C-alpha positions in Angstrom: 4.7 -11.2 19.2 6.0 -9.8 15.8 6.9 -11.7 13.0 5.4 -14.8 13.5 6.6 -18.2 12.4 4.0 -20.1 10.1 2.9 -22.5 12.6 -0.7 -24.0 13.0 -1.1 -22.5 16.5 0.4 -19.0 15.7 -2.8 -17.2 15.7 -4.9 -18.6 18.2 -6.5 -16.3 20.7 -4.3 -14.9 23.4 -5.8 -12.3 26.3 -5.1 -8.9 25.0 -4.0 -6.0 27.4 -3.3 -8.3 30.7 0.6 -8.0 30.1 2.6 -5.0 30.2 3.7 -5.0 26.7 0.0 -4.7 25.5 -1.0 -2.7 28.5 -2.7 -0.2 26.1 -4.5 -3.0 23.8 -8.2 -4.4 24.4 -7.9 -6.6 21.0 -5.6 -9.9 20.6 -3.2 -8.9 17.5 -0.3 -10.2 15.9 1.9 -8.1 13.8 3.4 -9.9 10.7 6.5 -8.4 8.4 4.3 -8.8 5.5 0.5 -9.8 4.3 1.7 -12.7 2.6 2.9 -14.2 5.8 0.0 -13.1 7.8 -2.6 -14.5 5.2 -0.7 -18.1 5.2 -1.3 -18.1 8.6 -5.0 -17.4 8.3 -5.6 -19.9 5.6 -4.1 -22.8 7.6 -6.4 -21.8 10.7 -9.3 -22.1 8.1 -8.0 -25.2 6.6 -7.9 -26.8 9.9 -11.3 -25.9 11.1 -12.5 -27.1 7.8 -10.4 -30.8 8.5 -11.7 -30.6 12.0 -15.5 -30.4 11.1 -14.9 -32.9 8.3 -13.5 -35.6 10.8 -16.7 -35.1 12.9 -18.9 -35.5 9.8 -20.0 -31.6 10.4 -20.5 -28.7 8.5 -18.0 -25.7 8.5 -19.9 -22.3 8.2 -17.6 -19.5 7.1 -18.1 -15.5 7.2 -16.2 -14.4 4.2 -15.1 -11.0 3.2 -14.1 -9.2 -0.1 -11.9 -6.6 -0.8 -7.8 -6.9 -1.3 -7.2 -7.7 2.4 -8.1 -11.3 2.0 -7.2 -12.0 -1.4 -3.5 -13.9 -0.6 -6.2 -15.9 2.0 -8.1 -17.3 -0.6 -4.9 -17.8 -3.1 -3.5 -20.1 -0.2 -6.8 -21.9 0.2 -7.1 -22.5 -3.5 -3.4 -23.5 -3.5 -4.4 -25.9 -0.3 -6.9 -27.3 -2.5 -5.1 -27.8 -5.6 -1.7 -29.4 -3.8 -2.7 -30.5 -0.9 -6.1 -31.8 -1.5 -8.1 -29.3 0.8 -11.9 -29.9 0.2 -14.8 -27.5 1.0 -17.1 -30.2 0.3 -18.4 -29.4 4.1 -18.3 -25.8 3.9 -21.1 -23.5 3.5 -20.3 -19.8 3.2 -21.9 -16.6 4.1 -20.8 -13.6 2.8 -20.5 -10.0 4.9 -22.0 -7.6 1.9 -23.0 -6.6 -1.5 -23.3 -3.0 -2.9 -26.9 -2.1 -4.0 -28.0 -2.4 -6.5 -25.9 -4.6 -8.3 -25.8 -7.1 -10.9 -23.8 -9.9 -10.3 -22.6 -10.3 -13.3 -20.7 -7.0 -12.9 -16.8 -7.0 -12.0 -17.8 -5.0 -9.5 -20.1 -7.1 -7.7 -18.7 -9.1 -4.6 -20.3 -12.5 -6.0 -18.0 -12.0 -9.2 -14.9 -11.3 -6.5 -15.6 -14.3 -4.7 -16.2 -16.4 -7.7 -12.8 -15.0 -9.3 -10.8 -15.5 -6.2 -12.1 -18.7 -4.6 -15.6 -20.3 -5.6 -14.2 -21.1 -9.4 -11.0 -23.0 -8.1 -12.6 -24.8 -5.1 -15.3 -27.7 -4.9 -17.6 -25.9 -2.8 -21.2 -26.9 -3.6 -22.7 -24.1 -5.2 -25.9 -24.4 -3.1 -23.5 -23.9 0.1 -22.7 -20.5 -1.4 -24.4 -17.5 0.3 -24.1 -14.0 -1.1 -26.3 -11.1 -0.5 -28.2 -10.1 -3.8 -27.7 -6.7 -5.1 -30.6 -7.1 -7.4 -33.5 -7.9 -4.7 -36.3 -5.3 -5.1 -36.8 -2.6 -2.6 -39.9 -3.8 -1.5 -38.6 -7.2 -0.6 -35.5 -5.9 0.8 -36.2 -5.5 4.5 -37.7 -9.1 4.5 -34.9 -10.5 2.6 -32.0 -9.4 5.2 -34.3 -10.8 7.8 -34.2 -14.0 6.3 -30.3 -13.7 5.6 -29.7 -13.9 9.1 -32.3 -16.6 9.9 -30.5 -18.7 7.3 -27.1 -18.2 9.4 -28.9 -19.4 12.7 -30.6 -22.2 10.9 -27.1 -23.7 10.4 -25.9 -22.9 14.2 -24.3 -19.4 13.3 -20.7 -19.0 11.9 -18.0 -21.1 13.3 -15.4 -18.4 11.5 -15.8 -14.9 10.3 -13.0 -13.0 8.4 -13.0 -9.1 8.3 -11.2 -6.6 6.8 -11.5 -2.9 8.0 -12.0 0.4 6.6 -10.9 3.8 6.9 -14.0 4.9 8.7 -13.5 1.9 10.8 -16.3 -0.3 9.0 -16.8 -4.1 9.1 -18.6 -5.2 6.4 -20.5 -2.3 5.4 -21.1 -1.2 9.0 -20.4 2.6 8.7 -19.6 4.9 11.7 -23.2 5.0 13.7 -23.7 1.5 13.5 -25.9 -0.2 16.2 -23.6 -2.7 18.2 -27.2 -4.8 18.0 -27.6 -4.4 14.4 -28.6 -7.4 12.3 -28.3 -7.6 8.3 -29.8 -4.5 6.9 -29.4 -2.1 3.9 -27.1 1.0 4.7 -25.9 4.1 3.0 -22.4 4.3 2.7 -20.0 6.9 4.0 -18.1 9.3 1.6 -15.2 8.2 2.7 -16.0 4.4 1.9 -17.2 5.5 -1.6 -13.9 7.6 -2.2 -11.6 4.4 -1.3 -13.9 2.2 -3.6 -13.5 5.2 -6.5 -10.5 3.8 -7.7 -11.7 0.1 -9.0 -15.1 1.7 -10.1 -12.8 4.4 -12.1 -14.5 7.4 -10.5 -16.8 8.1 -7.3 -19.6 9.2 -9.3 -19.7 5.2 -10.4 -19.6 4.0 -7.0 -23.2 2.9 -5.5 -24.5 4.9 -2.7 -25.8 1.7 -0.6 -25.3 -1.5 0.4 -26.5 -4.7 1.8 -24.5 -6.0 4.9 -24.2 -8.0 7.8 -24.7 -6.3 10.9 -22.8 -6.0 13.7 -24.8 -8.3 15.8 -24.7 -10.6 13.2 -20.6 -10.5 13.3 -20.5 -10.8 16.9 -22.1 -13.9 17.1 -19.7 -15.8 15.2 -17.4 -18.5 16.9 -14.0 -17.2 15.8 -13.2 -13.9 13.9 -10.0 -12.5 12.4 -9.7 -9.1 11.2 -6.9 -8.6 8.6 -5.5 -5.0 8.1 -2.7 -4.4 5.7 -0.8 -0.8 4.7 0.1 2.6 6.2 -3.6 4.1 5.5 -5.0 1.5 8.2 -2.7 2.2 11.0 -4.5 5.0 12.6 -8.0 3.5 12.4 -6.4 -0.1 13.5 -4.7 2.3 16.8 -8.3 3.4 17.4 -10.1 0.1 17.1 -7.4 -1.9 19.3 -6.8 1.0 21.9 -9.7 3.4 22.2 -12.9 3.4 23.4 -16.0 1.2 22.5 -17.6 3.8 19.9 -20.5 3.6 17.1 -18.2 6.3 15.4 -15.4 3.1 14.9 -17.8 0.1 14.4 -15.0 -2.1 14.6 -14.5 -1.0 18.4 -17.6 -3.0 19.0 -15.2 -6.3 18.8 -13.4 -5.5 21.9 -16.3 -7.3 23.5 -15.8 -10.6 21.8 -14.0 -13.3 23.7 -12.1 -14.9 20.4 -10.7 -12.1 18.0 -7.6 -11.8 16.7 -6.4 -9.1 14.6 -3.6 -9.9 11.9 -1.5 -7.0 10.6 1.6 -6.4 8.9 4.4 -4.1 10.1 3.0 -0.7 8.1 -0.9 -1.4 9.7 0.5 -1.7 13.3 2.9 1.6 13.3 0.5 3.6 15.3 0.2 1.1 18.0 1.9 2.4 21.3 3.9 -0.8 22.0 5.4 -0.2 18.3 5.5 3.8 17.6 6.5 4.5 21.3 7.7 1.1 23.1 9.4 3.1 25.9 5.9 4.4 27.2 4.9 0.8 27.3 7.9 -0.5 29.2 11.7 -1.5 29.2 13.0 -1.5 25.8 16.4 -2.3 23.7 17.6 1.0 22.7 19.2 0.7 19.3 20.5 3.3 16.9 17.2 3.0 15.1 14.7 3.4 18.0 17.1 6.3 19.6 16.5 8.1 16.4 12.6 7.3 16.5 12.4 8.5 20.0 14.1 11.7 19.9 12.3 12.8 16.9 9.0 11.9 18.6 10.5 13.7 22.0 11.4 17.0 19.7 7.6 16.6 18.4 6.1 16.4 21.8 7.7 18.9 23.3 7.9 21.5 20.3 11.5 21.6 20.8 14.8 21.5 18.5 17.1 18.4 19.1 19.8 20.8 20.7 17.1 22.3 23.2 16.1 18.9 24.8 17.3 18.2 28.5 17.3 15.6 30.8 14.0 16.4 32.4 12.7 16.4 28.9 13.8 12.4 28.7 12.8 11.4 32.3 9.5 13.1 32.2 8.6 11.1 28.8 9.6 7.7 29.7 13.0 7.7 28.4 15.3 7.9 31.5 16.5 4.6 30.4 18.0 6.4 27.5 20.0 8.5 29.7 21.5 5.4 31.7 22.7 3.9 28.5 24.2 6.9 26.4 24.9 9.7 29.2 23.5 13.1 29.5 20.6 14.9 27.4 23.8 17.0 25.9 25.4 13.7 24.8 22.5 12.1 23.4 21.7 15.5 21.4 24.9 16.2 19.8 25.2 12.7 18.5 21.7 13.0 17.2 22.0 16.2 15.8 25.3 15.2 13.9 23.5 12.2 12.7 20.4 13.9 11.0 23.0 16.6 9.8 24.9 14.1 7.7 22.0 13.0 6.1 21.5 16.0 4.1 23.7 16.7 0.6 23.7 18.3 -2.6 25.5 15.9 -3.7 23.2 12.7 -4.0 25.9 10.9 -6.5 28.5 11.6 -3.9 30.9 14.9 -3.8 33.8 14.4 -5.8 37.4 14.9 -4.0 35.8 15.2 -0.6 35.8 13.4 2.6 32.8 10.7 2.4 33.1 9.5 5.9 29.9 11.2 7.0 28.4 11.5 3.6 25.5 9.4 2.8 26.9 8.4 -0.9 30.7 7.8 -1.8 32.7 10.1 -3.4 34.2 7.5 -6.0 33.7 7.4 -8.7 33.3 10.7 -9.4 31.0 9.9 -12.1 28.6 7.2 -11.5 26.1 5.2 -13.6 22.8 5.7 -11.8 19.6 3.5 -13.0 16.3 5.2 -11.9 13.6 2.7 -11.9 10.0 4.4 -12.3 6.9 1.8 -11.7 4.5 4.2 -13.9 6.0 6.8 -16.2 5.6 9.8 -13.8 7.1 8.2 -10.6 10.7 9.2 -11.3 9.6 13.1 -11.7 6.9 13.1 -8.9 9.0 11.4 -6.3 12.6 12.5 -6.9 12.1 15.1 -9.4 15.0 17.4 -7.9 17.3 14.5 -6.9 16.9 13.3 -10.9 17.7 17.2 -12.0 21.0 17.4 -9.6 22.2 13.9 -11.0 22.1 15.2 -14.6 23.4 18.6 -13.7 26.6 17.1 -11.9 27.3 14.8 -14.6 26.5 11.4 -14.0 25.3 9.0 -16.4 21.6 8.9 -15.7 19.5 5.8 -17.2 15.7 5.9 -16.3 13.7 2.6 -16.6 10.1 2.7 -16.9 8.8 -0.3 -15.6 5.0 -0.2 -17.1 3.0 1.3 -19.7 0.7 3.0 -17.3 -1.6 2.8 -20.2 -4.9 2.4 -18.0 -4.1 5.6 -16.1 -5.1 7.5 -19.2 -9.0 8.2 -19.6 -10.9 7.5 -22.5 -11.5 10.9 -23.3 -7.9 11.7 -23.5 -7.1 8.9 -25.4 -10.1 9.9 -27.8 -8.5 13.6 -28.3 -5.0 12.1 -29.4 -7.2 9.8 -31.4 -8.9 12.5 -33.1 -5.8 14.8 -34.0 -4.2 11.3 -35.6 -7.3 10.8 -37.8 -7.3 14.3 -39.0 -3.7 13.9 -40.0 -4.1 10.4 -41.4 -7.5 10.0 -42.6 -6.9 7.0 -44.0 -5.6 4.8 -40.8 -7.5 1.9 -40.5 -5.7 1.0 -36.8 -6.9 4.6 -35.9 -10.2 4.0 -37.0 -10.4 0.9 -34.6 -9.3 3.0 -31.8 -11.9 5.7 -32.1 -14.2 2.5 -32.7 -13.4 1.0 -29.8 -13.6 4.0 -27.4 -17.0 5.5 -28.8 -18.5 2.1 -28.2 -16.9 1.1 -24.7 -19.5 0.9 -22.1 -18.9 0.9 -18.8 -15.7 -1.0 -17.2 -14.7 -3.3 -20.1 -11.2 -4.2 -20.9 -9.8 -1.7 -23.8 -9.3 -3.3 -27.2 -5.7 -3.9 -27.6 -5.1 -1.0 -30.5 -6.6 1.5 -27.4 -4.3 0.0 -24.7 -1.5 0.7 -27.2 -2.2 4.2 -28.0 -2.5 5.1 -24.5 0.5 3.2 -23.9 2.0 5.7 -26.6 0.6 8.7 -24.9 2.3 8.1 -21.2 5.5 6.9 -23.3 5.8 10.4 -25.4 4.8 12.4 -22.3 8.0 10.8 -20.7 10.2 11.5 -23.3 9.2 14.9 -22.8 10.2 15.1 -19.5 13.3 13.4 -19.6 14.6 15.4 -22.6 13.7 18.9 -20.4 15.9 17.2 -17.7 18.7 16.5 -19.8 18.6 12.7 -20.4 19.8 11.4 -23.7 16.7 9.5 -25.5 18.9 6.0 -25.5 19.2 6.2 -21.9 15.4 5.7 -21.2 14.4 2.3 -21.6 10.6 1.2 -21.5 10.4 -2.0 -20.0 6.6 -2.7 -20.2 6.7 -5.8 -17.7 4.2 -8.2 -18.7 2.4 -8.3 -15.2 0.8 -5.1 -15.8 -0.5 -5.5 -19.2 -3.9 -7.3 -18.5 -6.0 -4.0 -19.9 -7.6 -4.0 -16.3 -7.1 -2.5 -12.9 -6.3 -6.4 -11.8 -2.8 -7.4 -12.6 -1.0 -10.9 -12.7 1.4 -11.9 -10.2 5.0 -11.1 -10.8 6.5 -13.9 -12.8 10.3 -14.9 -13.8 9.9 -12.9 -16.9 9.3 -9.9 -15.4 12.4 -10.9 -12.6 14.6 -11.4 -15.6 13.7 -8.3 -17.8 14.6 -6.2 -14.7 18.1 -8.2 -14.2 19.1 -7.8 -17.7 18.6 -4.0 -17.4 20.6 -4.0 -14.6 23.3 -6.2 -15.8 23.5 -4.0 -19.3 24.1 -0.9 -17.2 26.0 -2.0 -14.5 24.8 1.0 -12.1 26.6 2.3 -9.2 23.4 3.7 -8.1 20.0 2.1 -8.3 16.9 4.5 -7.3 13.6 2.3 -6.7 10.2 3.4 -5.5 9.8 2.0 -2.1 6.4 3.9 -1.7 4.0 0.7 -0.8 0.8 2.7 0.4 0.2 2.9 -3.7 -3.6 1.7 -3.8 -3.3 -0.6 -6.8 -0.2 -2.3 -5.6 1.9 -2.0 -8.7 4.4 0.0 -6.9 4.9 -3.4 -4.6 5.2 -5.6 -7.2 7.7 -3.6 -9.1 10.0 -3.3 -6.2 9.5 -7.1 -5.6 10.5 -7.5 -9.4 13.5 -5.2 -8.6 14.6 -7.3 -5.3 14.1 -10.5 -6.9 16.7 -9.1 -9.7 19.2 -8.1 -7.2 19.1 -11.5 -5.6 19.5 -12.9 -8.8 22.8 -10.7 -9.6 24.1 -10.5 -6.2 27.2 -12.9 -7.1 28.3 -10.7 -9.8 31.2 -8.9 -9.1 30.0 -5.1 -10.2 27.2 -5.4 -7.9 29.8 -5.1 -5.1 29.8 -1.3 -6.2 25.9 -0.9 -6.6 23.9 0.9 -3.8 20.3 1.0 -4.0 18.2 4.2 -2.9 14.6 3.8 -1.9 12.5 6.9 -2.7 8.7 7.6 -1.7 6.8 10.6 -2.1 3.8 10.0 -4.5 1.6 8.2 -1.7 3.6 8.6 1.5 6.8 10.0 2.9 9.9 8.1 4.7 9.6 9.1 8.4 12.5 11.4 9.6 14.0 8.9 11.5 14.2 6.3 8.2 15.9 8.7 6.2 19.5 8.0 5.3 20.0 10.9 2.2 18.0 14.1 2.1 18.6 15.9 -1.5 17.7 19.8 -0.7 16.3 21.8 -3.4 16.1 25.6 -4.0 12.8 27.3 -5.1 14.1 27.2 -8.5 14.7 23.7 -8.5 10.9 23.1 -7.1 9.6 24.6 -9.9 11.8 22.7 -12.4 10.3 19.7 -10.5 6.8 20.9 -11.3 7.6 21.6 -14.8 9.0 18.2 -15.3 5.9 16.5 -13.9 3.6 19.0 -15.9 4.9 17.0 -19.2 2.7 14.1 -17.7 -0.4 15.9 -19.0 -2.6 13.1 -19.0 -2.2 12.9 -15.2 -2.6 16.1 -14.0 -6.0 16.8 -14.2 -8.7 14.8 -13.1 -6.3 11.7 -12.7 -8.0 8.2 -12.3 -5.9 6.4 -9.9 -4.8 9.2 -6.9 -6.4 6.9 -4.1 -7.7 8.7 -1.2 -5.4 11.9 -1.6 -7.2 14.1 -4.0 -4.8 16.5 -4.7 -2.9 16.3 -8.1 0.4 14.6 -7.7 2.7 17.9 -8.4 0.9 19.4 -5.5 1.2 16.8 -3.1 5.0 16.2 -3.9 5.6 19.8 -3.5 3.9 19.9 -0.3 5.3 16.5 1.2 9.1 17.8 -0.1 8.5 21.1 2.0 6.8 19.3 5.0 10.0 17.3 5.2 12.2 20.6 5.0 10.1 21.9 7.6 10.2 19.3 9.9 14.1 19.3 9.8 14.4 22.9 10.5 12.2 22.3 13.5 14.5 19.9 14.7 17.3 22.8 14.3 18.9 22.1 11.1 18.9 24.5 8.0 15.7 25.7 6.5 15.5 24.6 2.9 12.5 25.3 0.1 12.0 21.6 -0.3 13.7 18.2 0.8 13.7 14.7 -1.1 14.4 11.9 1.3 16.0 8.4 0.5 16.4 5.3 2.7 19.4 2.8 1.7 18.4 -0.7 0.9 21.1 -3.3 1.7 20.8 -6.6 -0.5 
């Protein structure tokens, strides 16, 4: 059921757990290649429901969710309203939840969110919009929640409920421990939920500790439920919800009892499901080279053996007997896999001169390559591939760095004020710096920075970048600051990618004509900038594909800041000595504004240099446990074919 086509019936409910391929699963789910395709299908189902109700002259009662997961659904509904005439005149909405206390004028309120993403752009009657009030008095709160449920009941219940899922397994704000029969109520937020919200609030201390939420019982009464889950960070809780027991520790697991629910997942969110992660445990499977690699790495981890120690019995005992039938004995399979993994390791990421490159990840020729490293933020290059970066320069390649965004929003106000006051001491009569200091001192809450402040913050990131690239030996003329327009909003929310963004990237590729491109394939980035930057590169590559020089350009995707490649996904692994690990750390340290108390570290509270070192070390340890050489650290890359 993977990568469904966009048809009106493609996400209708189907029984789960009744067929061999879904025997571990207790909730119907569909996996899409990406969240956009899944969101379009969900929006189509909602639109069909609205129109079917219009034909019958009936109201359509929708339960709606907030957060990043449903944004594309709302964008598609708005598009259908504007371009296809979809009317919302017969729609009544009830939102799941709201922070408490929370004024509806705040950019953090769900009232603001829903109007920004949906209600301001469609023809819904404002009287038909119901969102829990974050300003109701504590004395009135209990009765208010009862009345909210009663109002839903008066409309005949919810025809459709849209949900997301939190890493605690919460739906709405029904945190672990919520009762299966709970109604709308006030609830104390789990610490992990507040950590996940900290990015948008610019600090966990600013995240409310309470919320109002529809209860599990309220949600379960909806006639149709669709839950959206996108990204690696949701994979673990998705598995627990779909395959685990019903438990208050995972509130979303109560949905197993609903007779018309579908989970819509993208590839990343589905990765822990048994039929995706270990399909050989579910039933017969087609043993592709990629699946064989994945299975052997899994088997080594399960048995705690290196590749060359695996036996026929290990394969037979763990659902992989059909692989033996296809490939021969364990000895044959093990040797093939060992050699494959061994050939990913190279100390020459730009190719080794005058060497047989038939089993190496990169070409030997040309000996000196033009290399273009794209970095979404001004420190991703050194955080994620600082050792490889250093090696490429050291081995004489012409290395260019392209910082795709200014990264200005990630500079804290107190850091910017420190720099501003230094400049003020040096140039007391500088009117522009006076505006910066005034803007920072008068800033309240999460309002957008004035343009002068944004400029200073961008310059801080720029000069830190130059310090790092100079340390690694890259000439200033080879360092490019693209300042892609999609990013320059002054707020966490960015604009969609545009032709201008794509053209800027394409122009730089055309100018440098690289033999190698390195790009961030780390899509677990919590604020989405990495994905937009990668989309811009992919679009530029498609645009430039007909040009002859692109035939000589190989693209390597790196990770590391948020999530690492699995061993079976790695096409090139570049080892680092202890000294190179220290050089990489020093290069990261030049980005001083990001070192301590960084604002956008997501749910991983380690500093970036710590997580980078530990992930590089973990990759090296995994290689060693599989029977390969023991390195201090490894940086990993996957080749992208365009």
